[in-house]
C-alpha positions, 0 to 999 in steps of 0.5 A, spaced: 539 535 541 537 530 536 533 529 530 530 523 526 529 523 518 525 516 515 523 514 509 521 507 507 519 504 500 517 497 498 520 493 492 517 486 489 524 482 490 527 479 496 531 484 501 538 480 499 537 483 492 536 490 495 542 488 499 546 486 494 545 492 490 548 497 495 554 492 495 556 495 488 562 498 487 558 503 483 552 504 488 555 510 492 555 514 484 549 511 482 545 513 488 548 521 488 544 526 484 549 530 480 543 536 482 546 536 489 553 538 487 557 533 491 565 532 490 566 524 491 573 524 494 573 517 496 569 511 497 569 504 501 570 497 498 565 494 503 560 495 507 563 491 513 566 496 518 573 497 516 578 502 517 576 505 510 572 511 510 568 515 505 569 522 503 565 527 500 564 535 499 557 538 498 556 545 496 551 549 498 550 557 497 557 558 495 560 554 501 563 548 501 562 542 507 566 536 508 564 529 510 567 523 512 563 517 513 565 510 516 561 503 516 560 501 523 555 495 523 554 489 517 548 485 518 547 482 511 541 482 509 537 486 514 542 492 516 548 496 515 550 502 519 555 508 517 557 514 521 560 520 520 567 520 523 568 528 521 563 533 518 558 538 519 553 535 525 555 533 532 553 526 530 550 523 524 548 515 524 545 512 518 541 506 519 539 502 512 534 496 514 531 491 509 525 488 511 522 482 507 514 480 507 509 478 502 507 472 499 513 467 502 512 464 494 514 471 491 516 475 497 517 483 497 521 488 501 521 494 505 528 499 505 528 504 510 533 509 511 533 512 518 538 518 519 540 520 527 543 527 527 545 532 532 547 540 531 548 545 536 543 550 532 539 544 530 532 548 531 534 553 526 537 549 520 532 542 521 527 544 516 532 545 511 536 539 513 529 535 513 527 538 506 534 536 502 535 529 505 527 529 503 529 530 496 536 526 496 532 519 499 526 521 494 532 520 488 535 515 492 529 510 493 527 511 486 533 509 482 534 503 487 527 501 485 529 502 477 535 498 478 532 492 482 527 491 478 530 491 471 531 484 470 523 482 471 521 489 467 526 485 461 524 478 462 521 475 455 515 472 458 510 476 460 503 475 463 497 480 461 493 482 467 486 486 466 485 490 472 478 494 473 479 500 478 486 501 477 485 508 478 483 507 485 487 508 491 488 499 491 488 499 484 493 503 482 498 500 487 496 493 485 498 496 477 505 498 480 506 491 483 504 488 477 509 492 472 515 491 477 514 484 477 515 485 469 507 483 467 503 487 461 497 490 465 490 493 461 486 498 465 479 497 464 476 505 466 471 509 464 475 515 463 480 514 460 484 520 459 484 520 466 486 513 467 492 514 461 495 520 465 494 517 472 498 510 471 502 512 465 505 510 458 506 503 461 499 501 462 494 499 456 487 503 457 481 500 455 474 503 456 470 499 460 463 503 463 458 498 466 453 502 465 455 503 458 458 496 456 457 497 448 464 498 446 467 491 444 475 492 446 475 490 453 471 483 451 478 483 446 482 484 452 478 479 456 480 474 451 487 475 451 488 476 458 492 471 463 488 473 469 483 478 472 483 483 478 476 486 479 477 492 483 472 497 481 466 499 485 463 506 487 467 508 493 461 507 499 463 513 503 464 519 498 457 521 499 451 521 504 447 514 501 441 517 498 436 512 495 440 513 489 447 512 491 445 506 495 443 503 488 449 505 485 453 502 490 450 495 489 450 496 481 457 498 480 459 492 484 454 486 482 452 489 475 459 490 473 462 483 476 456 480 472 458 483 465 465 481 466 463 474 468 458 473 462 464 476 457 469 471 460 464 465 460 463 466 452 470 468 451 474 462 446 480 463 451 479 464 458 484 467 464 487 462 469 484 466 475 479 472 477 481 475 483 475 480 485 475 485 491 470 484 497 469 487 503 469 485 511 462 488 511 460 481 509 460 479 517 455 485 519 456 490 525 456 485 531 462 487 535 461 481 540 463 476 535 470 473 532 470 471 525 473 468 519 471 466 512 467 460 515 462 465 518 455 466 515 454 473 512 449 478 516 444 481 513 444 489 513 445 493 507 453 492 506 453 485 507 448 483 502 452 487 497 458 483 499 454 477 498 451 479 491 458 481 489 461 475 491 456 470 488 457 473 482 464 472 481 464 465 484 459 462 478 466 462 474 468 457 478 462 452 474 467 452 469 473 450 473 476 457 472 480 459 480 476 464 483 478 468 489 474 473 493 478 478 497 475 481 503 478 488 504 478 491 511 479 498 512 485 500 508 490 505 511 492 511 506 493 518 508 491 518 500 484 516 501 479 512 506 478 513 514 485 517 514 484 522 510 477 523 512 480 524 519 486 527 518 484 534 518 479 533 524 485 531 528 490 536 525 485 541 528 485 538 535 478 536 534 479 528 533 476 524 537 472 517 538 467 516 532 461 512 535 461 507 540 468 504 543 468 497 543 467 495 535 473 493 532 477 496 527 480 491 522 485 495 518 490 493 514 496 498 510 495 499 503 501 495 501 499 489 505 492 489 501 495 490 494 500 484 496 495 480 498 491 481 492 497 479 487 498 473 491 491 471 490 493 472 482 500 468 483 498 463 488 495 457 485 493 454 491 488 460 493 481 459 491 475 462 495 474 468 500 480 471 504 480 476 509 485 481 508 485 484 514 492 485 519 493 480 524 492 485 530 485 488 529 483 494 534 477 496 538 475 503 535 477 507 542 484 504 541 484 506 534 482 514 535 487 513 541 493 511 536 491 517 531 492 522 535 498 519 538 501 519 531 499 525 529 501 528 536 495 531 537 490 531 543 483 526 543 478 531 547 472 530 543 466 524 543 462 523 536 456 519 539 453 514 533 446 519 533 451 525 531 455 521 526 448 519 523 446 527 523 453 529 520 454 523 515 447 519 515 446 512 514 453 510 513 454 513 520 452 507 523 458 503 520 463 508 523 464 504 530 466 498 526 464 491 527 466 484 529 473 482 530 476 478 523 481 473 522 486 473 517 489 466 519 487 463 512 491 469 507 497 467 512 496 459 512 496 461 505 503 464 506 503 472 507 507 475 511 505 482 513 509 488 513 505 491 517 501 487 523 501 492 528 497 498 528 502 504 530 507 503 526 502 502 519 499 508 521 506 512 522 508 510 515 501 511 512 501 518 514 509 520 514 511 515 509 
C-alpha cells in the first residue's frame, strides 16, 4: 500500500536559485530542524546520482530508526530525486520539483516536495507519518524562503509601495511578495491594530478610512510612494444585497478610489504608477460570449460599479501617470471566496451544481492573481485594463464536478437559480458565472501561469 505526501510553496526567485540552494554543502543541515532529534552520520557531496549515501538516525519515543538515502535523478534546475536504500519503509521516493512562472522579466518559482512511500502497517501509522512530514516540510520551506529571499531583503535601494486592502486575501499575498522582493510596504487600513497584527512588524500601517478621511498621514504616505496598489473594497458576497449594502459596495470602490486619485493629483511628488483592482463582472452575465479587454461593458449592477471604479483610476492618465486596472476573476483559495463558501457544503455531501450549467467560471489561483498585480507594478509597458483569469475557464457544471472530484465527495444536489435567489438574494443571479473571458493580453505582457487548468489549481488551493 502506497501513500503520498505533497507540499508546495512559492518563492520570488527564479527556479535556478532554489535549485542552487539545495546544492549547497550545508543545505541538509540547514533543512534539518533540531526539534526532530535527527543524528546525521553522513551526507553527500552532490545531488547527482553516485555511490554516496546520506545516513541518519531519527529518534521517536525512545526508539531509533536508521535511514540510508541515495540520489537517483538529477535534472537541474527542474528536478532531483532521492530514494531510500535502507530504512523503516518498504519504499520511499522523494521528488524535489521546481517550476518557474510569473512575469518573464522577474520570474517566480514553485517548489514542490512529493514523497511516495509504502509500509506493511501503513493504514495504522500513516496519520502520524503525514503529521510529522507536514511539520518537517513546513520548516524546510520556511527556511528555504528565508535564505533565497535574503539578498533581496538586504538590498540598499528599496521602493516604497502603498497597498490598500492589504489585510484582504489578495492584498496579504501581494504584500508578502513585495517584502520578498525587498520593497518597503505601507498598508492603508481602517483597523490599524488588526492590520499590524496580521501583516507583521515589517509593514508600516497607516490609518485610512474612505468614510472618514480626516487624518492626513495617509496623504503624506502617498507623497513618498513609488507606486500604489489599490485593492480595497467591501467584499461583495459577505451578506445579502440590501439597498444600503449595494450602496456601500459601490462607495467603497468608487469613492475610495476618488480620494486616493485626488490626493495623488495634488501631491508635490507623485508615484510612478497606480495599480487598481477591478473585476470581470464588467462584462456582464451573457454566457454565450467570449470577451477580452476590448469588449463593451454590460449594464447590470456589478458592471456599472466596475465601470465607475475604473473611470476614477484612469483619471490619473491625464497627468501622464501610468495606471493599470486588473479585472479579477473568481479567486481560488480555501481562506475566502467561492471555495470557502462551497467547501463545507461539498464536505458534508450536499454539494452540487449552483445555478445554470453552461455559464463560465473565470477562475484564477491566488498566487497567479497576486503575481499579475505585482507585474503591473514592475512592467512599465503595461497600461489600461488586464483580465486576471486563468487560460482555461470552465463551465459552471465542470467547476462543481471538479470540486467534488478533488474533495472525493459526491455531486448529487442541484441548486437552481430560483432557489439561490431565495438562499442568498440578488447575488444569486451571479452565482452561475458569465461569459468566457480571455487572458491573452496579460500573457502577451509576459505572464506565465503557475496554474492554467482547474484541477491542479483547486488541489493546491484546498490542500496546499
